[in-house]
C-alpha positions as a Markdown table, in Angstrom:
| # | Residue | x | y | z |
|---|---|---|---|---|
| 1 | Lys | 118.0 | 75.2 | 18.9 |
| 2 | Lys | 118.7 | 76.5 | 22.4 |
| 3 | Ala | 115.0 | 77.7 | 22.8 |
| 4 | Val | 113.6 | 74.2 | 22.1 |
| 5 | Glu | 116.1 | 72.7 | 24.6 |
| 6 | Val | 115.1 | 75.2 | 27.3 |
| 7 | Tyr | 111.4 | 74.6 | 26.6 |
| 8 | Glu | 111.7 | 70.8 | 26.8 |
| 9 | Lys | 114.1 | 70.5 | 29.7 |
| 10 | Thr | 112.9 | 73.4 | 31.9 |
| 11 | Val | 109.6 | 74.9 | 31.0 |
| 12 | Val | 107.6 | 71.7 | 30.3 |
| 13 | Pro | 108.5 | 70.1 | 33.6 |
| 14 | Ile | 107.6 | 73.3 | 35.5 |
| 15 | Phe | 104.3 | 73.8 | 33.7 |
| 16 | Asp | 103.4 | 70.1 | 34.1 |
| 17 | Gln | 104.2 | 70.1 | 37.8 |
| 18 | Ala | 102.1 | 73.2 | 38.3 |
| 19 | Ser | 99.3 | 71.7 | 36.2 |
| 20 | Val | 99.4 | 74.6 | 33.8 |
| 21 | Ala | 97.7 | 74.0 | 30.5 |
| 22 | Tyr | 99.7 | 75.2 | 27.6 |
| 23 | Asp | 100.1 | 75.2 | 23.9 |
| 24 | Tyr | 103.4 | 75.8 | 22.1 |
| 25 | Met | 104.6 | 76.9 | 18.7 |
| 26 | Ile | 108.1 | 76.7 | 17.3 |
| 27 | Thr | 108.8 | 79.5 | 14.8 |
| 28 | Thr | 110.1 | 78.4 | 11.4 |
| 29 | His | 110.8 | 81.7 | 9.6 |
| 30 | Ala | 111.2 | 85.4 | 10.2 |
| 31 | Arg | 108.1 | 87.1 | 11.5 |
| 32 | His | 106.4 | 83.8 | 12.2 |
| 33 | Ala | 105.7 | 84.8 | 15.8 |
| 34 | Glu | 104.3 | 88.1 | 14.6 |
| 35 | Glu | 102.0 | 86.4 | 12.1 |
| 36 | Arg | 100.7 | 84.0 | 14.8 |
| 37 | Met | 100.0 | 86.9 | 17.2 |
| 38 | Arg | 98.1 | 88.7 | 14.5 |
| 39 | Gln | 95.9 | 85.8 | 13.5 |
| 40 | Gln | 92.3 | 85.7 | 14.4 |
| 41 | Pro | 91.2 | 82.3 | 13.3 |
| 42 | Ala | 87.5 | 81.8 | 12.4 |
| 43 | Ser | 87.6 | 78.0 | 13.1 |
| 44 | Gly | 89.9 | 75.1 | 13.3 |
| 45 | Asp | 92.5 | 73.9 | 15.7 |
| 46 | Leu | 94.1 | 77.3 | 16.1 |
| 47 | Lys | 92.9 | 79.2 | 19.2 |
| 48 | Asp | 92.5 | 82.9 | 19.1 |
| 49 | Leu | 95.0 | 84.9 | 21.2 |
| 50 | Ser | 92.2 | 86.3 | 23.3 |
| 51 | Glu | 91.6 | 82.7 | 24.6 |
| 52 | Tyr | 94.9 | 82.6 | 26.4 |
| 53 | Thr | 95.8 | 84.1 | 29.8 |
| 54 | Gly | 99.5 | 84.3 | 29.2 |
| 55 | Ile | 102.2 | 84.2 | 26.6 |
| 56 | Val | 105.8 | 83.1 | 27.3 |
| 57 | Ser | 108.3 | 83.6 | 24.6 |
| 58 | Ile | 111.5 | 81.6 | 24.6 |
| 59 | Gly | 114.3 | 83.0 | 22.4 |
| 60 | Gly | 116.1 | 86.2 | 21.7 |
| 61 | Asp | 115.0 | 89.8 | 21.6 |
| 62 | Gly | 113.7 | 89.3 | 18.1 |
| 63 | Val | 111.0 | 86.9 | 19.2 |
| 64 | Val | 109.8 | 89.3 | 21.9 |
| 65 | Tyr | 109.7 | 92.1 | 19.3 |
| 66 | Glu | 107.7 | 89.9 | 16.9 |
| 67 | Val | 105.2 | 89.0 | 19.6 |
| 68 | Met | 104.6 | 92.6 | 20.5 |
| 69 | Gln | 104.4 | 93.8 | 16.9 |
| 70 | Gly | 101.8 | 91.1 | 16.1 |
| 71 | Ile | 99.7 | 92.0 | 19.2 |
| 72 | His | 99.9 | 95.7 | 18.4 |
| 73 | Ser | 98.7 | 95.1 | 14.9 |
| 74 | Arg | 95.4 | 93.6 | 16.1 |
| 75 | Pro | 92.2 | 95.7 | 16.5 |
| 76 | Asp | 91.8 | 94.3 | 20.0 |
| 77 | Ser | 95.4 | 94.9 | 21.0 |
| 78 | Lys | 94.5 | 97.0 | 24.1 |
| 79 | Glu | 92.2 | 94.3 | 25.4 |
| 80 | Ile | 94.8 | 91.6 | 24.7 |
| 81 | Leu | 97.5 | 93.6 | 26.6 |
| 82 | Lys | 95.1 | 94.3 | 29.5 |
| 83 | Asn | 94.2 | 90.6 | 29.9 |
| 84 | Ile | 97.2 | 88.5 | 28.9 |
| 85 | Lys | 100.3 | 88.3 | 31.1 |
| 86 | Leu | 103.6 | 88.3 | 29.1 |
| 87 | Gly | 106.7 | 86.5 | 30.0 |
| 88 | Met | 110.1 | 85.9 | 28.3 |
| 89 | Ile | 112.8 | 83.4 | 28.8 |
| 90 | Gly | 116.1 | 84.6 | 27.2 |
| 91 | Ala | 117.5 | 81.9 | 24.9 |
| 92 | Gly | 119.2 | 84.1 | 22.3 |
| 93 | Thr | 122.7 | 85.0 | 21.6 |
| 94 | Ser | 123.2 | 87.9 | 24.0 |
| 95 | Asn | 119.7 | 88.3 | 25.5 |
| 96 | Gly | 120.0 | 92.1 | 25.7 |
| 97 | Leu | 116.4 | 92.7 | 26.7 |
| 98 | Ser | 116.6 | 90.1 | 29.5 |
| 99 | Ala | 119.8 | 91.6 | 30.8 |
| 100 | Ser | 118.4 | 95.2 | 30.7 |
| 101 | Leu | 115.2 | 94.1 | 32.5 |
| 102 | Ala | 117.2 | 92.2 | 35.1 |
| 103 | His | 119.5 | 95.2 | 35.6 |
| 104 | Ala | 116.6 | 97.7 | 35.9 |
| 105 | Ser | 115.0 | 95.5 | 38.6 |
| 106 | Glu | 118.4 | 94.9 | 40.3 |
| 107 | Glu | 118.3 | 91.2 | 39.6 |
| 108 | His | 121.4 | 89.2 | 38.9 |
| 109 | Phe | 121.7 | 88.1 | 35.3 |
């Protein structure tokens, strides 16, 4: 997958060099990202979304949509959106959202 390649070759080295602690998840089915954003684990290895300071999605517009849908379905969505920085790295087919955001901010895409 293109997103995995971008993650391994670009994102990991940057995060490592900057000493940024990170977790990652590779989606395996439709709505997987949405399910993960919605989860509020009671215990175990899975951290609650509120424990993170940022989310970077790598993929197409659908992944960004799923992340936002999952966050908005949580009872603490306003607090999450206030405290967590969101980022996206376009690795989809056409990256329409990335192109639109770049155009709106007068960045070259």
